[in-house]
C-alpha positions as CSV (number, residue, x, y, z in Angstrom):
1,M,-51.7,-84.0,-20.5
2,R,-49.7,-82.0,-23.1
3,N,-52.3,-79.3,-23.0
4,V,-51.9,-79.0,-19.2
5,V,-48.1,-78.7,-19.4
6,R,-48.4,-76.1,-22.1
7,S,-50.9,-74.1,-20.1
8,V,-48.6,-74.2,-17.0
9,A,-45.6,-73.1,-19.1
10,I,-47.4,-70.2,-20.6
11,A,-48.7,-69.1,-17.2
12,S,-45.2,-69.2,-15.8
13,L,-43.8,-67.2,-18.6
14,I,-46.6,-64.6,-18.3
15,A,-45.9,-64.3,-14.5
16,F,-42.2,-63.9,-15.0
17,A,-42.7,-61.3,-17.7
18,I,-45.0,-59.3,-15.4
19,V,-42.6,-59.5,-12.4
20,F,-39.6,-58.6,-14.6
21,S,-41.4,-55.7,-16.3
22,A,-42.5,-54.3,-12.9
23,Q,-38.8,-54.4,-11.6
24,Y,-37.5,-52.9,-14.9
25,Y,-40.0,-50.1,-14.9
26,N,-39.3,-49.3,-11.3
27,G,-35.6,-49.2,-11.9
28,F,-36.0,-47.1,-15.1
29,Q,-38.2,-44.6,-13.3
30,Q,-35.7,-44.2,-10.4
31,F,-32.8,-43.9,-12.9
32,H,-34.7,-41.1,-14.6
33,E,-35.1,-39.4,-11.2
34,L,-31.3,-39.6,-10.7
35,Q,-30.7,-38.0,-14.1
36,E,-33.0,-35.2,-13.1
37,Y,-31.1,-34.7,-9.9
38,S,-27.8,-34.8,-11.7
39,A,-29.1,-32.2,-14.3
40,R,-30.2,-30.0,-11.5
41,V,-26.8,-30.2,-9.8
42,H,-24.9,-29.3,-13.0
43,L,-27.3,-26.6,-14.1
44,S,-27.3,-25.0,-10.7
45,D,-23.5,-25.1,-10.6
46,I,-23.1,-23.1,-13.8
47,G,-25.9,-20.7,-13.2
48,L,-28.5,-22.0,-15.6
49,G,-31.0,-23.6,-13.2
50,G,-33.2,-20.5,-13.1
51,G,-34.4,-18.6,-10.2
52,R,-31.6,-17.3,-7.8
53,H,-29.1,-19.9,-9.0
54,P,-28.8,-21.9,-5.7
55,R,-25.4,-23.4,-5.1
56,A,-25.1,-27.1,-5.8
57,S,-24.0,-27.8,-2.3
58,A,-27.5,-26.6,-1.2
59,I,-29.1,-29.8,-2.8
60,P,-29.5,-32.3,0.0
61,F,-27.0,-35.1,-0.8
62,A,-28.8,-37.4,1.5
63,E,-31.9,-37.2,-0.7
64,L,-29.8,-38.0,-3.8
65,E,-28.1,-40.8,-1.9
66,G,-31.5,-42.2,-1.1
67,V,-32.5,-42.4,-4.8
68,V,-29.2,-44.1,-5.7
69,S,-29.5,-46.7,-2.8
70,S,-33.0,-47.6,-3.9
71,F,-31.8,-49.1,-7.2
72,P,-31.7,-52.9,-7.1
73,E,-28.2,-54.1,-6.6
74,D,-28.7,-57.2,-8.6
75,A,-30.2,-55.6,-11.7
76,P,-29.1,-57.6,-14.8
77,G,-26.0,-56.4,-16.5
78,R,-25.6,-53.1,-14.5
79,Q,-23.7,-51.9,-11.4
80,W,-25.5,-48.8,-10.1
81,K,-23.3,-46.2,-8.7
82,P,-23.9,-42.5,-7.8
83,L,-23.0,-40.1,-10.6
84,P,-20.3,-37.6,-9.7
85,V,-21.6,-34.4,-8.2
86,V,-19.9,-31.1,-9.3
87,L,-20.1,-28.7,-6.4
88,A,-19.6,-24.9,-6.7
89,P,-16.2,-23.8,-5.3
90,E,-16.3,-22.4,-1.8
91,Q,-16.2,-18.6,-1.8
92,P,-13.5,-17.0,0.4
93,T,-14.7,-15.3,3.6
94,P,-14.0,-11.5,3.7
95,Q,-11.1,-12.2,6.0
96,E,-9.6,-14.7,3.6
97,H,-10.1,-12.3,0.7
98,E,-8.3,-9.5,2.6
99,A,-5.5,-11.8,3.4
100,E,-5.0,-12.6,-0.3
101,Q,-4.5,-8.9,-1.2
102,P,-0.9,-7.9,-1.8
103,S,0.6,-6.0,1.2
104,Q,1.5,-2.4,0.8
105,P,5.2,-1.4,0.7
106,D,6.6,-0.5,4.1
107,R,7.7,2.9,2.9
108,I,6.1,6.0,1.5
109,V,6.8,9.1,-0.5
110,V,5.3,12.4,0.7
111,V,5.0,15.3,-1.7
112,G,3.5,18.7,-1.6
113,K,2.3,20.3,-4.9
114,L,0.3,23.0,-6.5
115,V,-2.7,22.1,-8.7
116,R,-0.8,23.1,-11.8
117,E,2.1,20.8,-11.1
118,D,2.3,17.3,-12.6
119,T,3.1,14.7,-10.0
120,S,1.9,11.7,-12.0
121,W,5.5,10.3,-11.9
122,V,5.0,9.6,-8.2
123,H,2.1,7.1,-9.0
124,E,3.5,5.8,-12.2
125,E,7.3,5.5,-11.7
126,V,7.7,4.9,-7.9
127,K,5.3,1.9,-7.6
128,D,7.5,0.2,-5.0
129,W,6.6,3.0,-2.6
130,Q,3.3,4.1,-1.1
131,N,2.6,7.8,-1.8
132,A,0.8,10.7,-0.2
133,V,0.6,13.8,-2.5
134,Y,-0.8,16.8,-0.7
135,V,-2.3,19.6,-2.8
136,V,-1.7,23.0,-1.1
137,D,-4.1,25.2,-3.1
138,D,-7.2,23.0,-3.5
139,Q,-9.3,22.3,-0.5
140,E,-11.4,19.8,-2.5
141,A,-8.4,17.5,-3.2
142,K,-8.4,14.2,-1.4
143,L,-5.2,15.1,0.4
144,H,-4.8,18.8,1.0
145,T,-3.3,21.2,3.5
146,K,-5.2,23.8,5.5
147,K,-3.3,26.6,3.9
148,N,-0.7,27.2,1.2
149,K,2.0,28.3,3.5
150,G,5.6,27.5,4.5
151,H,6.5,25.8,1.2
152,E,7.1,22.1,1.6
153,A,7.1,22.2,5.4
154,V,3.3,22.4,5.7
155,P,2.6,19.3,3.6
156,Y,5.4,17.4,5.3
157,L,4.1,18.1,8.8
158,T,0.5,17.6,7.7
159,Y,1.4,14.0,6.7
160,I,3.2,13.3,10.0
161,T,0.3,14.7,12.1
162,D,-2.3,12.9,10.0
163,D,-0.6,9.5,10.0
164,Y,1.6,9.5,13.2
165,D,0.0,6.3,14.5
166,H,0.2,4.5,11.1
167,L,3.6,5.4,9.7
168,P,5.5,2.9,7.5
169,S,9.0,2.1,8.5
170,S,10.6,4.7,6.1
171,I,9.3,8.0,4.8
172,A,10.9,10.1,2.0
173,F,9.9,13.8,1.8
174,L,10.3,15.2,-1.7
175,H,9.5,18.2,-3.8
176,S,7.0,17.9,-6.7
177,H,9.5,18.1,-9.5
178,K,10.4,14.8,-11.1
179,D,13.7,15.8,-12.8
180,G,15.6,18.3,-14.9
181,Y,17.7,21.4,-14.2
182,P,17.1,23.9,-12.7
183,Q,13.7,22.9,-11.4
184,A,14.9,19.7,-9.7
185,W,18.5,20.6,-8.8
186,H,17.8,19.8,-5.2
187,N,19.1,16.2,-5.6
188,D,22.4,14.7,-6.6
189,D,21.4,12.3,-9.4
190,D,23.3,12.8,-12.6
191,F,20.1,13.8,-14.3
192,Y,18.6,15.6,-11.3
193,D,16.0,12.8,-11.2
194,N,14.0,12.1,-8.0
195,V,12.8,8.7,-9.3
196,R,16.4,7.5,-9.8
197,T,17.3,9.1,-6.4
198,L,14.6,7.0,-4.6
199,H,15.6,3.8,-6.5
200,A,19.2,4.2,-5.4
201,L,18.4,5.1,-1.8
202,N,20.0,2.7,0.7
203,M,17.1,1.9,3.0
204,E,19.3,0.1,5.5
205,H,21.2,3.4,5.9
206,V,18.0,5.3,6.5
207,Q,17.0,2.9,9.2
208,K,20.4,3.1,10.8
209,E,20.7,6.8,10.8
210,G,17.1,7.8,11.4
211,Y,17.5,10.9,9.2
212,V,19.3,11.0,5.8
213,N,19.5,14.1,3.6
214,L,18.9,13.2,-0.1
215,R,21.5,15.7,-1.2
216,C,25.2,15.0,-0.5
217,N,26.6,18.1,-2.3
218,P,27.6,20.4,0.6
219,E,26.8,23.6,-1.3
220,P,24.8,25.5,-0.4
221,G,24.3,24.8,3.3
222,C,27.7,23.6,4.5
223,P,29.9,24.1,6.4
224,V,27.9,26.8,8.1
225,E,24.8,28.4,6.5
226,M,23.4,30.2,9.5
227,Q,25.5,32.0,12.1
228,L,23.4,33.2,15.0
229,N,26.2,34.8,16.8
230,R,27.0,37.6,14.3
231,A,27.7,41.0,15.8
232,E,25.5,42.5,13.1
233,P,22.5,41.0,11.4
234,N,23.0,39.4,8.0
235,M,20.9,41.6,5.7
236,N,21.1,39.0,2.9
237,S,19.3,36.3,4.9
238,T,15.8,36.9,6.3
239,A,15.8,33.3,7.4
240,E,18.9,33.7,9.6
241,N,17.5,36.8,11.1
242,A,14.1,35.1,11.8
243,F,15.7,31.9,13.2
244,P,16.0,32.9,16.9
245,H,12.3,33.9,16.9
246,V,11.2,30.6,15.2
247,W,13.5,28.6,17.6
248,S,12.0,30.2,20.6
249,A,8.4,29.6,19.4
250,L,9.1,25.9,18.7
251,F,11.5,24.9,21.5
252,G,10.9,27.4,24.3
253,D,13.8,28.1,26.6
254,L,16.1,25.6,24.9
255,E,19.2,27.5,24.0
256,P,19.5,27.9,20.2
257,P,22.7,26.7,18.4
258,K,25.2,29.4,17.4
259,E,25.9,27.8,14.0
260,I,23.8,25.6,11.7
261,G,24.9,23.8,8.6
262,V,23.4,21.1,6.4
263,P,23.2,20.5,2.7
264,C,20.1,22.2,1.4
265,C,17.2,21.9,0.3
266,G,14.4,20.1,2.2
267,Q,14.4,16.7,0.6
268,F,15.2,13.8,3.0
269,A,14.3,10.4,4.3
270,V,13.5,9.4,7.9
271,S,12.7,6.2,9.8
272,R,9.4,5.8,11.7
273,D,11.3,5.2,14.9
274,Q,13.1,8.5,14.5
275,V,9.9,10.4,13.9
276,R,8.3,8.8,17.0
277,K,11.2,9.9,19.2
278,R,9.2,13.1,19.4
279,P,5.5,13.1,20.5
280,L,2.7,13.9,18.1
281,S,2.1,17.1,20.0
282,D,5.6,18.5,18.9
283,Y,4.7,18.1,15.2
284,Q,1.3,19.6,15.7
285,K,3.0,22.6,17.4
286,Y,5.4,23.0,14.5
287,L,2.5,22.8,12.0
288,D,0.4,25.3,13.9
289,F,3.2,27.8,14.0
290,L,3.7,27.7,10.2
291,L,-0.1,28.1,9.6
292,E,-0.3,31.0,12.0
293,T,3.0,32.9,11.7
294,K,3.2,36.3,10.0
295,L,6.5,35.4,8.5
296,D,6.4,35.2,4.7
297,D,6.4,31.7,3.1
298,E,9.9,32.1,1.7
299,T,11.3,32.9,5.2
300,S,9.4,30.3,7.2
301,G,10.0,27.6,4.7
302,R,13.7,28.4,4.5
303,V,14.0,28.2,8.3
304,F,12.6,24.7,8.3
305,E,15.1,23.6,5.7
306,Y,17.7,24.2,8.3
307,L,15.6,22.7,11.1
308,W,14.7,19.2,9.8
309,H,18.0,17.5,10.7
310,I,17.8,19.0,14.2
311,I,14.2,17.9,14.6
312,F,15.2,14.4,13.6
313,G,18.1,14.0,16.0
314,K,21.2,15.3,14.2
315,D,23.7,17.9,15.4
316,P,23.1,21.5,14.3
317,V,26.1,21.2,11.9
318,H,25.5,18.0,10.0
319,C,27.7,17.9,6.9
320,P,28.7,14.3,6.0
321,E,31.9,13.9,4.0
322,L,30.9,14.0,0.3
323,L,32.2,10.6,-1.0
324,Q,31.2,8.8,2.2
325,C,27.7,10.3,1.8
326,Y,27.4,9.0,-1.8
327,C,28.6,5.6,-0.8
328,E,26.4,5.1,2.3
329,T,23.3,6.9,1.1
330,F,23.2,5.8,-2.6
331,N,25.6,2.8,-2.7
332,R,27.8,4.8,-5.1
333,C,31.0,3.7,-3.5
334,D,32.8,3.6,-6.9
335,L,33.1,7.4,-6.7
336,A,35.3,7.0,-3.7
337,V,37.6,4.7,-5.7
338,E,37.7,7.1,-8.7
339,G,38.3,10.0,-6.4
């Protein structure tokens, strides 16, 4: 009898061992499969999985989930749970990428220059403005004029005709010289510095006025630089003598003013709204005239120095009071107190 009991016990133990071994082996094999999936996920995510480095999100999660759910829930001593899956970060769409780019300043500096002139200051020291630097004597330059004529007037008008439909809210037209006397005497900064001039410029005043001369000093130019009603021609001013001809070519039968006065010298700021009070065809007409005229550059450029304020809506004689100009244009109102 004892032998029978012993045989039954041994047989039961063998059967239990076989069943437990089979379940343990099945669980271990599936756990190994999960580790392989997890390794593939992580390796793919960091670009070490070989091939074309598929994104982790391309691994079917349902397949992984199936492996996890096949583990026996009642396995001794363990609670089987899915391992965390590290997914590659979503890449922004082109539209999202563009939206993340910093917006361009809503103002631009326009400069005309010769190849030999250094205008690096425009890019390096006026970073809170866009810039358009036109080279007048190099047809291979990215921005260039058709001809080297009319001094700064041709690059100024080239910019307006090129970008009329895409103008920022404010545009400053400057010469190529950064600073120093006498080359940059056309502004009123203490150091004749165009960078400081731009930094001090009251943009609200530009928007309010539409046109603002960047020189307040009335000499030369004010109170009256050109008198078109002289009994005898002024032999010292080819620009004054040419003015009636230029006026007629640009404005047709519109009667020319008898007197013109404005602080010199072709550096100013305007608003987009003021520019667009004239159609694009007007500016194209002015540019074509300068490119085709037989007047010498000195004369044609000089005439336009005394036309800009009229083109942009001011009276022929436009000579703001000195201290008021400093205060409104450059926020230097302390000068009025000291005066």
